[in-house]
C-alpha positions as protocol buffer text, in pm:
chain_id: "A"
residue {
  index: 1
  type: MET
  ca { x: 0 y: 0 z: 0 }
}
residue {
  index: 2
  type: THR
  ca { x: 136 y: 343 z: -85 }
}
residue {
  index: 3
  type: GLU
  ca { x: 190 y: 604 z: 184 }
}
residue {
  index: 4
  type: LEU
  ca { x: -76 y: 827 z: 30 }
}
residue {
  index: 5
  type: LEU
  ca { x: -335 y: 548 z: 22 }
}
residue {
  index: 6
  type: ASP
  ca { x: -252 y: 455 z: 381 }
}
residue {
  index: 7
  type: ARG
  ca { x: -301 y: 819 z: 491 }
}
residue {
  index: 8
  type: ALA
  ca { x: -630 y: 836 z: 301 }
}
residue {
  index: 9
  type: PHE
  ca { x: -764 y: 524 z: 473 }
}
residue {
  index: 10
  type: LYS
  ca { x: -661 y: 655 z: 815 }
}
residue {
  index: 11
  type: ALA
  ca { x: -837 y: 987 z: 747 }
}
residue {
  index: 12
  type: ALA
  ca { x: -1147 y: 808 z: 615 }
}
residue {
  index: 13
  type: ARG
  ca { x: -1182 y: 612 z: 939 }
}
residue {
  index: 14
  type: ASN
  ca { x: -1262 y: 942 z: 1114 }
}
residue {
  index: 15
  type: LEU
  ca { x: -1554 y: 1020 z: 882 }
}
residue {
  index: 16
  type: PRO
  ca { x: -1917 y: 935 z: 965 }
}
residue {
  index: 17
  type: PRO
  ca { x: -2014 y: 578 z: 869 }
}
residue {
  index: 18
  type: ALA
  ca { x: -2230 y: 686 z: 573 }
}
residue {
  index: 19
  type: MET
  ca { x: -1940 y: 879 z: 422 }
}
residue {
  index: 20
  type: GLN
  ca { x: -1710 y: 582 z: 477 }
}
residue {
  index: 21
  type: ASP
  ca { x: -1957 y: 364 z: 287 }
}
residue {
  index: 22
  type: ASP
  ca { x: -1973 y: 618 z: 2 }
}
residue {
  index: 23
  type: LEU
  ca { x: -1594 y: 617 z: -24 }
}
residue {
  index: 24
  type: ALA
  ca { x: -1585 y: 238 z: -13 }
}
residue {
  index: 25
  type: ARG
  ca { x: -1838 y: 216 z: -298 }
}
residue {
  index: 26
  type: ALA
  ca { x: -1635 y: 462 z: -506 }
}
residue {
  index: 27
  type: ILE
  ca { x: -1315 y: 264 z: -452 }
}
residue {
  index: 28
  type: MET
  ca { x: -1491 y: -64 z: -532 }
}
residue {
  index: 29
  type: ALA
  ca { x: -1635 y: 86 z: -850 }
}
residue {
  index: 30
  type: MET
  ca { x: -1289 y: 201 z: -958 }
}
residue {
  index: 31
  type: THR
  ca { x: -1151 y: -149 z: -906 }
}
residue {
  index: 32
  type: GLY
  ca { x: -1438 y: -320 z: -1086 }
}
residue {
  index: 33
  type: GLU
  ca { x: -1587 y: -478 z: -774 }
}
residue {
  index: 34
  type: VAL
  ca { x: -1913 y: -283 z: -795 }
}
residue {
  index: 35
  type: THR
  ca { x: -2083 y: -170 z: -1113 }
}
residue {
  index: 36
  type: SER
  ca { x: -2257 y: 137 z: -971 }
}
residue {
  index: 37
  type: VAL
  ca { x: -2161 y: 386 z: -704 }
}
residue {
  index: 38
  type: VAL
  ca { x: -2516 y: 520 z: -681 }
}
residue {
  index: 39
  type: GLN
  ca { x: -2799 y: 281 z: -604 }
}
residue {
  index: 40
  type: LEU
  ca { x: -3110 y: 384 z: -798 }
}
residue {
  index: 41
  type: THR
  ca { x: -3468 y: 315 z: -696 }
}
residue {
  index: 42
  type: ALA
  ca { x: -3695 y: 121 z: -932 }
}
residue {
  index: 43
  type: GLU
  ca { x: -3864 y: 450 z: -1024 }
}
residue {
  index: 44
  type: GLU
  ca { x: -3529 y: 613 z: -1108 }
}
residue {
  index: 45
  type: GLU
  ca { x: -3427 y: 310 z: -1318 }
}
residue {
  index: 46
  type: ALA
  ca { x: -3757 y: 332 z: -1508 }
}
residue {
  index: 47
  type: SER
  ca { x: -3701 y: 703 z: -1569 }
}
residue {
  index: 48
  type: PHE
  ca { x: -3357 y: 632 z: -1717 }
}
residue {
  index: 49
  type: ASP
  ca { x: -3500 y: 354 z: -1934 }
}
residue {
  index: 50
  type: GLU
  ca { x: -3761 y: 597 z: -2067 }
}
residue {
  index: 51
  type: SER
  ca { x: -3495 y: 862 z: -2132 }
}
residue {
  index: 52
  type: TYR
  ca { x: -3272 y: 616 z: -2318 }
}
residue {
  index: 53
  type: ALA
  ca { x: -3568 y: 505 z: -2532 }
}
residue {
  index: 54
  type: GLN
  ca { x: -3652 y: 867 z: -2614 }
}
residue {
  index: 55
  type: ALA
  ca { x: -3292 y: 938 z: -2711 }
}
residue {
  index: 56
  type: ALA
  ca { x: -3277 y: 625 z: -2926 }
}
residue {
  index: 57
  type: SER
  ca { x: -3584 y: 742 z: -3118 }
}
residue {
  index: 58
  type: GLY
  ca { x: -3447 y: 1096 z: -3157 }
}
residue {
  index: 59
  type: GLU
  ca { x: -3681 y: 1264 z: -2910 }
}
residue {
  index: 60
  type: PHE
  ca { x: -3463 y: 1551 z: -2790 }
}
residue {
  index: 61
  type: ALA
  ca { x: -3562 y: 1884 z: -2636 }
}
residue {
  index: 62
  type: THR
  ca { x: -3569 y: 2177 z: -2876 }
}
residue {
  index: 63
  type: ASP
  ca { x: -3337 y: 2474 z: -2832 }
}
residue {
  index: 64
  type: GLU
  ca { x: -3640 y: 2676 z: -2722 }
}
residue {
  index: 65
  type: GLN
  ca { x: -3726 y: 2422 z: -2451 }
}
residue {
  index: 66
  type: ILE
  ca { x: -3368 y: 2423 z: -2326 }
}
residue {
  index: 67
  type: ARG
  ca { x: -3359 y: 2805 z: -2313 }
}
residue {
  index: 68
  type: ALA
  ca { x: -3686 y: 2801 z: -2115 }
}
residue {
  index: 69
  type: ILE
  ca { x: -3539 y: 2559 z: -1859 }
}
residue {
  index: 70
  type: TRP
  ca { x: -3223 y: 2770 z: -1829 }
}
residue {
  index: 71
  type: ALA
  ca { x: -3432 y: 3085 z: -1780 }
}
residue {
  index: 72
  type: LYS
  ca { x: -3642 y: 2912 z: -1516 }
}
residue {
  index: 73
  type: HIS
  ca { x: -3328 y: 2838 z: -1317 }
}
residue {
  index: 74
  type: GLY
  ca { x: -3160 y: 3173 z: -1381 }
}
residue {
  index: 75
  type: LEU
  ca { x: -2894 y: 3037 z: -1614 }
}
């Protein structure tokens, strides 16, 4: 183990448990042990499936729709 990695693990042990789990998931994803760092709900998965289907069929937002969203959020 490198000195930097050892220091990182020691520092991580002082973090709250939830943050430690988030770091562990990120490390495992980087090493191929876990396929996803973020666990999606069934509803979120369905939303992504719908979005991918829309993109595959060419259903993209118009420039006008994008400008309206930006304006709504002050961008």
